[in-house]
N, C-alpha and C positions, 0 to 999 in steps of 0.2 A: 712466095715468088709468083707474080702474075705473068701473063704473056707479054712478050716484047721486052723482057729484061727489067721489068718494074717490080720493086720490092715494097710491099705495103706492111707497115708496122702497126699493130694494134696493141693497146695497153688496157689493162683492167683497173689500173690505179689512177688513171687521168680520164675524167669524163669527156667524151666527144674528141678524143685525140685523133688528130689527122697527121700522118707522116708517110709520104711516099717518095721512094728513091728510084732514080733511073740508073741502071747499071750498064757499064761498058767494060770490055776486056781489051787490055793493051796488046795490040798485035805486033807493033814494032817499037822498041825501046826509044825513049827520048828524055831530055832533061829540061826542066823549067825551074828557074830561080834556084839552082843548085839542088833540086830534088830530082833523083833519077827514077824514072818510070820504066820498069822492065817488062818484056814480053810475058804475058800471063797474069800481070797484076790487074786489079779491078779499080775502076774509077767510078764513084758513085756520086750523083748530083741529087740534092734535095729539091724536088720539083713541086711538092705540094705539102703545105703545113697550114695550120690554123692562121688565117689572115692572108694566106697566099694561094688563091684559087686560079690564078692565071698560068701557073707552070713555070714561073721564073726560077732559075737556079739561085738559091740563096746560100747554100753551103755545098762543099764537096768533100769527099773522103777518098783517100788513097789507101787501098788495101793491098798489101804485098802478098804474093803467093808464098805459101809455106814451102820450105825445101823438101825435096823428095829424098827418101833414104836410099 
């Protein structure tokens, strides 16, 4: 994890692999296209990959918070 909520993924099995994600924490729940985003969930946008050096978001991931015991 880098400063500013950026996650950089490195791989030893793929030469010259580039993968950087920008992470956000959901502060207030909302619903988009029948998908419920809850407070505490993470939303990650793929901002840099091979062939995309301009920072355009090409994918996103919704990561749900694990329930606490």
